C-alpha positions in Angstrom: 0.2 0.0 0.1 1.3 3.4 -1.1 0.6 6.4 1.1 1.3 10.0 -0.2 3.4 12.1 1.6 4.8 15.7 1.8 6.6 18.2 3.3 7.6 21.8 2.9 11.3 22.8 3.2 13.1 26.5 3.0 15.5 27.2 0.4 16.8 30.2 -1.2 14.4 29.8 -3.8 11.7 30.0 -1.1 9.6 27.2 0.0 10.0 24.1 -1.6 7.4 21.4 -1.9 8.2 18.0 -1.4 6.0 15.2 -2.1 6.7 11.2 -2.5 5.3 8.1 -2.2 5.2 6.3 1.6 5.6 2.5 0.6 4.3 0.0 4.3 6.9 -2.1 5.0 4.3 -5.4 4.0 5.9 -4.4 0.6 9.3 -5.3 1.2 12.3 -3.6 3.3 13.7 -2.0 -0.3 10.3 -1.4 -1.8 11.0 2.2 -1.6 14.7 2.4 -0.5 15.9 4.8 2.3 13.1 6.0 4.9 10.7 4.0 2.5 9.9 7.1 0.6 10.2 7.6 -2.9 10.2 11.4 -4.0 7.9 12.2 -6.8 7.9 16.1 -6.9 10.1 18.9 -5.8 8.2 22.2 -6.8 8.5 25.6 -5.6 6.3 28.5 -5.5 4.4 29.9 -8.3 6.3 27.3 -10.5 4.5 26.8 -13.5 2.3 23.4 -13.2 3.7 23.1 -9.3 1.9 20.6 -7.1 -0.5 21.6 -4.6 -0.8 19.5 -1.4 -3.9 16.9 -1.9 -6.8 15.9 0.5 -5.6 13.1 2.1 -2.1 13.4 2.3 -0.3 13.1 5.4 2.7 16.0 6.2 5.4 14.1 7.5 8.2 16.4 7.3 10.4 12.8 9.0 9.9 10.8 5.6 12.4 14.1 4.0 15.0 14.6 6.1 17.4 12.9 3.6 16.3 15.0 1.0 16.2 17.6 3.2 19.9 17.5 4.0 21.0 17.0 0.5 19.0 20.1 -0.5 20.6 22.4 2.4 24.1 20.3 1.6 23.8 21.9 -2.3 22.3 25.1 -2.1 25.2 25.4 0.8 27.8 24.3 -1.7 29.5 21.3 -0.1 27.3 18.8 -2.4 27.2 18.1 -6.1 24.4 15.6 -6.5 21.4 14.1 -5.4 21.3 10.8 -4.2 17.5 9.9 -3.1 15.0 7.2 -4.2 12.2 8.4 -7.1 9.3 7.0 -7.7 8.7 5.5 -10.7 6.7 6.0 -13.4 6.0 9.2 -14.1 5.9 11.1 -17.6 6.0 9.2 -20.8 8.7 6.8 -22.4 9.7 10.0 -24.6 9.9 12.3 -21.6 11.7 9.7 -19.1 14.4 9.6 -21.7 15.1 13.2 -21.6 15.2 13.5 -17.9 17.8 10.6 -18.0 19.7 12.8 -20.0 19.3 15.8 -17.9 21.0 13.7 -15.0 23.5 13.1 -16.7 24.6 16.8 -16.9 27.7 17.4 -14.9 27.4 19.9 -11.8 28.6 23.4 -13.3 28.1 22.6 -16.9 25.4 23.2 -19.3 23.6 21.6 -22.4 21.6 23.3 -25.3 18.0 22.0 -25.6 19.6 20.9 -29.4 22.2 19.2 -27.7 19.7 17.3 -25.1 17.3 16.5 -28.3 20.5 14.9 -30.3 21.0 12.5 -27.6 17.4 11.4 -27.5 17.5 11.4 -31.3 14.7 13.9 -31.9 16.6 16.7 -34.0 15.0 19.4 -36.0 11.5 20.0 -34.5 11.8 17.5 -32.0 13.9 20.5 -30.1 10.7 21.6 -29.0 9.0 18.6 -27.9 12.4 18.3 -25.7 11.5 21.7 -24.4 8.2 20.7 -23.5 9.4 17.3 -21.8 12.2 19.4 -19.8 9.3 21.3 -18.7 7.4 19.1 -17.2 10.4 17.7 -15.0 8.7 16.8 -11.7 12.0 17.0 -9.6 13.0 20.3 -10.3 16.8 21.2 -9.1 17.0 17.4 -7.9 16.9 16.6 -12.0 18.7 19.6 -13.0 17.1 20.9 -15.7 18.3 24.2 -14.6 21.2 23.2 -17.1 19.4 23.5 -20.1 20.0 27.1 -22.0 19.6 28.1 -25.6 22.4 27.4 -28.2 23.5 31.0 -27.9 23.7 30.4 -24.0 21.1 32.4 -22.9 18.5 31.5 -20.2 15.3 29.7 -21.7 12.3 28.7 -20.2 12.2 27.2 -16.5 9.2 26.2 -14.6 10.3 28.0 -11.7 11.0 31.2 -13.5 14.2 32.3 -15.2 15.7 34.0 -12.0 15.7 31.2 -10.1 17.7 29.2 -13.0 19.9 32.4 -12.9 20.4 31.8 -9.1 20.8 27.6 -9.2 23.3 28.1 -12.7 25.1 30.8 -10.4 25.3 28.5 -7.2 27.3 26.5 -9.7 29.6 28.6 -10.8 28.1 29.4 -14.3 27.6 32.5 -16.1 24.3 32.6 -18.3 23.2 35.2 -20.5 20.0 36.5 -19.6 17.0 35.3 -21.4 
C-alpha cells in the first residue's frame, strides 16, 4: 500500500514542496529505498505546473529528512549531486528519456536544448518536444533541468522562473546570458 506524503523545506528559491510515495513495510524492506519514501515531486512557489497539496496527503517532514539534508548541502555548496530514491512511472517514455539526459549533465555544466534533442534522437523540430518534456520535469533542482540553456548561451524557459534558474546556475559557478 502506498501513501502520499509531503513536506515543505526552506531554500534560497523559496519554500520547496516535496511530495513522495511512502510504501508500507509489508511491500518489502527495499520497496522504497531509504526511509521508505520515494520522491515524486519537488516544486516551488509560483511554479508553472507546480504541485498543490491534496486532501488525504499526510504531512511527514521526517520522511524527507535525507532529501532535506541533501538540498541544504547543495545550496550551501557542499554537495554537487543528489542521491535520493525517486518514484517510478512519472512521464511518458519520451519524457523519461529526456529526463535521463538531464540527470547526466554534470554539476557546473550546461548543454543546449538542441544537444539534449540530439542525445534522445529528436533533432530539428524535436527540440520543441524536448523543451516541453524538460518543462514537465517533476523534480526541479534534483533533476537538473536548470542546466539546459539556449544554443546562444541565453537562459530559456524554467518552470520555476528565469531568476531561479539564474540563481541555481550561479550556485554552480555558471554564468549564463539573460533570457
